[in-house]
N, C-alpha and C positions, 0 to 999 in steps of 0.2 A: 748769330741768329740766321743768315742767309743760307748757310749751309744746311740748319734743321728746317728751313721752310723747304727747300729745293727738295730734301729727303722726304718730307711730308708731301708734296705734290705728287712725287715718284711713288709713294705707296698708294696714295688715292687712285692715282691712275691705274695701276697695277689691280688692286683690288676691285676696282670698276669693271675692267676688262675679264678678271677672273670671274665675277659674277655672272657677267652678261652670258659668258662661254658654256659656263655648268651651272646653270641654275638649280639643278638637283643637289648640290651640297650648300644650298643656301638656306639659311634660318633669319626670321626677324620677327620682331614684337616692340612690344612695350612694357614697361614696370616702373619701380620707383623702391623707396625704402627710406631709411633713418641717415641723417649725417650728423656726426659728433666732431667737434671743432677740437684739435690736439694743442694748438698752439697757432699765435703767439700771446703771452699772457693778458696782454691789453684785451683780447677776445673771450679768455676762457675765465679771467677771474670776474667775481660778481659784479653786475653793473653798479656804478655809483658817480658821483657829481665830480671825480677827480681824475675820468679819462677811461676808466674801465667800462668796457661795453656790454659785457655778460651774454656774448653772442657763443654760447656752449652747444648748442643743438638745433638742427631741424629737419627739412625732409627733401628730398630729391624726386623730379619724374624723368624717366630716360625713354628712349627710342633705344634699340640694338640690333644690332645685324653682326651675322657669324657667316663664314665661309669655310667650308672642309678643304683642306689640302691633302685628301686622300692619295696614296696610301700612308703618308705618314701622319702622325697624331699630333697635327697641329689645325687650328682654326685662327683665321685672319679675322678679327674683328673692328666693328665700327660703333659708336656711340655717341648720343646726342643728349645732353641731360641739362636740367634746369635746377639749380638748388637755391632755396630757400633758409636763411638763417636768421633767428630774431631773439631778442631778450627785453625782459620788463623787470620792473618794481616799483610797488604801489607804496604809497604814505613813506615816503622816505623825509626823514625830518631834517630841515637844513636851518633852521633857527626855532626859537622855544615858541613861535606863532604860526609858524609856516610848514606844511608838508606837502611835498610834491611826488607825481610818478614819472619814472623814467622809463623810455623806450629806446629801442635800438634794432637795426636791420642789415642786413646787407644781402646780396644774391649772386649767383655764378652762373653763368652758361657755359658749357664745355663740352668741345668737339675733341673726339678720342679716337684714336687709331692704334690697334695692338695685336697682340696675338695671346691663343690659350693653349696651353701643353697639356694634352689629356692623359689621364694615368691609365684608363682603362676604355679606350676608344671603342671598342666591340660590343661593349655592354649598355644596356638602356640605364645604366646608374653611373656616370662616369666623373670621377672628382676632375677638377683641371688646378692648374697654377696659369696665372696670366701676368703679362705685363702691357702696359699701354703708355703711350706718348699722349700729351693732352696740351690742348690750347685754351687756357680759362681765362673768359672775360668776366672780371668782375665788377658789379654794377657799384654805385655810390653807399659806403657807407653812414648811415642815417643814425643820428643821436638825438633823442626829444626830451626836453625836460618842461613836464607839462604841470603850470602851477593853476591855482584856482581860476583865475581871471585871463590868462594869456599861456603861450607855448613858446618857449624858444628850441629853434631846430638849427641842428649844426650837421656837416656832410663833408665827406672827402671824397676826391675825385675817382671815376670809376678807372679802371687798368685793364690791361690784357698781359698775362704772363704765361712762360710755356711750363708745363710740370709734366710728372710722372706718377702712375699708379701702380702698385703692386697689390696683386690679389690672389684670391683662392677661392674656388666653389665648387658647385656638383651640378652637374646636367641629367635631369631625370626625364626619362620618356613615360608620359602619362597617357598619350592617346598615339596613335600611328601617324598622326602627323603635327602633334603639340608636345613641345618639350617645356618645362618648369625649370629654370636657370636661376640657383640663388647662389651668392657670394658676398664676401666681405674683401675690402679694400683699402690700403691707406694711399693717400692722395697727398703729394707733394705740390701742392697748388702753384707756387711761385717760384720752382725752385731754379728755373734759368730766367735770365733779363730781369731781376728785380733791382731795385736801385740799392745804394751802398749802404744807405741807413734804414732799409726795410727789412723787419722781422720775416722769418720763414711763416708760411701759413699753411697748415698740414692738417687734414681731416681723416676720419675713418669713417666708411660707408657700411651700412647692411642693406642688401639689393634683394629682391626678388622680379623675374620677368617671365613673361609667358611667351614662349617663342614658336611660331609656325615655320614647318619647314615642307614644302611642296616634295612630290614623289616624282 
């Protein structure tokens, strides 16, 4: 973990110094999209009273920055994202006279650094493949049983894990200083640092970002 942290700090310092020295290669902006949970089963199974949470999908909001390493077809990237995932089910019958509602939720703050390899860097329509190292801070996972006259609430502790993202996308120039960046990514949220009894937590995301690049 110390080696990973050292490498992350070095990358951030290098990225920052490069950005300030060559601002013309910089792009930055905001976006968001949809998040789909791929596993574990306790998240993706339908919500019920036996421990399944029904956390199948949600949304994310993010800020993104890119820095081109011309003349090579690579851009360094940084990303800060918030993801919200929730599930619910109404009128769950637990005995002949009682029906309850079930609700669940969790959230993830992600700080990621990585790189994009551009397929057609000289064009205003450039596909790319990307790889990023992530630090994922997952908030408490909450589960509620809502009875007619009371609510039972349960939660797990928050946790921080290192992850990895693999993706692909398209960078499209729509105005002289404005790009549309659309992409997909598989995220291995807790790939590094998880406990021995902790299942892998993976997501699939669809994102669209609007990026400004000064000339």
